[in-house]
N, C-alpha and C positions, 0 to 999 in steps of 0.2 A: 681660256682652257678651262672646261669644267672640271671637277672632280672624277669623273666617269672617263676623260679621256687622259687623265695623269697617270703615267706607267712609272711605278718605282724600282729602284734597283734591286734585283733578286738575289744578290750575292751575300745579304746578311744571314747570318746563323747564329744560333743563341750561343757559339761559344766566343763570340765576340764580346757579348756584355760583361761587364766589370761591376761585382757586386760592391760596393764601397759601404753599404750600411744593412746589416742583417740583425734585426733587433727584436727582441721580446720585452713588451712594455707594458702589460697587464698580465697578472696572475691571479687565480681565485681558484676555489674549489666549485665545482658545479654538479648538480645531481641530474642525471640522465634518466632517460625515461621507465629504465628498470631500476630506478630509486637509486644505483649506485653511485659514489662519488669518483671524480677524476679531477687531475690537475687541468685548467686549462689557460694557455697562454696565447695572447693576441701578437701579431708580427706587423712590423714596418720593414720593408724592403727597398733600398735605393739601388739603382742601377744607371751605371753611365755606359756609354756607347751602344744604346738601343736606338736611339732616334735621333742621331747626331744629323744624319743626312736627310732627316725629312724636317727640321727646324725651319728652313727657310718657307717651304710649302704651308707647314702649320701656321707660321705666323703671319702668312697673307691671308691663311684660310680664317683668323679672327679678325680682320678685316685691320690690319695694324700698319698698312701701307696703304690705304685709300686716300682718296685728295681730302676726305672731310676728318681725317685722323692725325694725331700728332704725337710727339712723347707726354703730353701731357692730358689728352682727352680720347677716349676711345671713338672709334667710328659710328656718327650718330645713325649711321643707315641699320647697323648690326646690335648695336646696343641701346639700352635704356638705363636709366639710372635710379630705378626704383625697385632694385631687386633684393630678395632676403635670401642668404644662402643656405640658411637653413631655418625650421620651424621653433618657434618660441617667442617669449615676450620680450618686448622692447628691443629687437635684433634690429640693427642700422642697416640702412638701405645703402646698397652699393650698386656698380653695375652689372647688368645681366643682358645675355642674348635676347634677342626679339623671338617671337613665336617662330616666323618664317625660318629663320636661323638655325633655330633647335631643331625642326622638321628637317632641314638640310643635313644638318650634322648625324642626326640620328638615322638616317636613311642611308646615309655614306656607311656609317658602320655598320648596319643592317646588311648592307649589299657587299661590304668589302671592297669599296671603292675608295680611290683617293688617297690622300697620306692618313686620314683617319681610319680607313680600312686597313693601311699598312700596319698602323699600331698594332690594331688588334691581331694581326696575322702573325707579327712578332712575338706578341704576348703569348699566343695560343702555341706557338713553336717552341718557347722556353717551357710551357706546362704542357707537354704531349699524352700527360697522362688524365689530364681533365679535358672536360668539355666547359669552355668560355663563353657564356652567353652574356650579351648587354640585357641588363633589367630593363623592365618594362612595365608601366603601371598595371596592365593587368594580370602579371604574375601575383600580384599583392589582393587583388580585388576585382570583381567584376566591373566592367567599365561601360557605361552608358552616357554617352556625350553627345550632343547635338550635333558637334562640329563633324562627326564622323558617321551620322546618321545611327547612332546606337550601335556600332560596330567598332572595335577595337584597330586601329591602324597603328602597327608596329613603327613605323616612322614619327608619326606622332608622339607617341608615349614612350620610347624609349627614352632611357636616362643618359643622354650624352649632353655635356654642357661645356662651358669654358668660364674662368675667370678672369677679370680685367680690373687689378686692383690700383688706385690711385692712391697717390699721397696724400695724406690726411684721412684716408678711410678707415674705419674702426670694424673689427671684425671679432665675434665673439667665439667661444670654444664650443664644439659640439661633436656629435657623433652623425654619420651619414645613415647609419641604419643601425638600431639596437633591438637584436632578435632575441635577447634574454626572454623567456617566458611567452614568446608570442606565438600565434597559432593565426596563421594566413587565411582567411575565408573567403571563398567564392573565386579565388584566382587559381593558378597554375601552382603554387607552392602549397595549395591546401593538402595534397596529396601528402605531404610530409609531416603532417601533424604538428605537434608542440616543440618549439625551438628550447633546449637549455642553455644554449650558449650560441655562437655564431659559427663555432668548430665540431659540430655534432657529427658522429662518424654517419654515414648514411644520407647526410644533408646537404644541400648546397651550402658555399661559403660566400657570404656577401664581401667583395674585394672591389674598393675603390682604385681607379689607375689615374694617376696625375702625370701630364707630360709638360715641362716648362719649356715653352717655345721662344722666348725673345732669343734673336740671335747673338747677344751677347748680354752678361751679367757679371757684373763684380760684388764683391763682398760689401764693400761700402754702400752699394745700392739697397741693400736688406730685401725686405720682402721674403723672409724665410716662412716655409710652414715648421709648425712647432707641435711635435707630438708630445702629449702628457699623459703620465701615470696619474691619474685623479686621487689615487688612494694616497701615495707618497709624495707628490708634488713633483717628481723629477721626470725628465724626459730626453728628446733628443730633437735638434732643430737640423733641416734640411735647406741649404742655399739653392736656390732657383737656376743651376746652371742650365745654360742651352742644351735641351736633347735629354736632359735626366729624366728619368722614369721614378716615380714612385707607386709601389702596391702595397696597400695597407688593407688590413681588415676594417670593415665599415664601421666597426663599432670603438675603433680607436679614438680617444679624444684628441683634437686636434684645432687649431687654428692657424691663422695667417696674419704674418707681422707686415704693416702699410709698409709700402717702399719708399724709400727717402728722395728718390731725384725723379722718376719716371712709370710710367705704367708696365706693370708686370702680368704678363699674359702667362695662361696655361690652360690645357685640355684636360678636362675630368670626363672620365667614362666610369659610371657605375655598373659593376657585371657581378656573375654568379657563376664561381668555379665549382664545377660538379666531378667527383671521380668516375672516372670510366669503370673502373673495378669494383663491383658491389661490396658494400663492408669497408672501403679504403676510406681513410680520412685524409682530406685536402691538406697537402702542406706548403706554404708559400717560400719557406727556406728550404732551399736545394742542398742536397749533401755537399756538392763541389764548392759551394760556397764558405764551407766551414760550421762550427757550432755557433749557432746564436747567440749574441750579446745579450743577457738579463739585465733589464733595470726595474728598479723600485719595486713594486710588489711582486713582480716576475721573478727577480732575484730572490726576494724572500721566500715565495712560494717554491722554487726551484731546489733550494737549500733544505725546505723542508721535507720535499720529496726524497732528496739524495739521502737525508739523514734517516729518515724512516728505512730506506733499502738497507743502510749499513745496520740499523739494529736487527733488521729480518735475516742478516746474512752472518 
């Protein structure tokens, strides 16, 4: 059965989601285009009960039940072992999806079909005040690739991928997107001008969505995602429980701890959240989840802001 023939359950609603982590992990004063300073915080959100019923379909989608796959080796049809999960020097090579699989995943996200499309539908339902788009290469720059005859194909360039972490793999800390001081030229983001941070008012917010898709996972299996405040060296750890969803600001410093016993799979979707209301700032933390817990430099900055407010009053 193809992804386009797959029919999800339609009885899911955002009220079913359970927020188990609502954290501010990085804090800094940033200067906006008007030269005014404001407190800036990055977020890491962890939600359970969002994709539990999608796990089996997503697990099959990453090739984990094909005849040439096992608990120790990802499917050779879908995966190669010469992938770098970010730009940088001396990055360790791990498993990455082959080009044809990346095209299929991106096409399904764009068209909203299959389990991948359903993940996006549920995220959009959770944030109705935002337009949630999958990022594409042409948003950052003009694309002229001979594979597409000089025209950008959304399915080819949309940023949807997956991770297959094996025992013994090594992963580096990195940011998915660092928009500080960035001015994207020649692409769809050029109209927004220079970014002072990833959380500017009137600008889209880069958000990475991670869905853990192994049908079972024990704490002793390890393979956690670790989010660190680079300034203070403290952070949070998320165990890859089945169907668990993480939404994080794309500039959060993070890495993956290698699994202990078997391959750990996850779906990764890079997105842009844009407020529907002009002038509004996109917030990942929803009021119904309570006040975010501030860690590291975020806690320090939050206390400075509170102290300043007390002085003014």
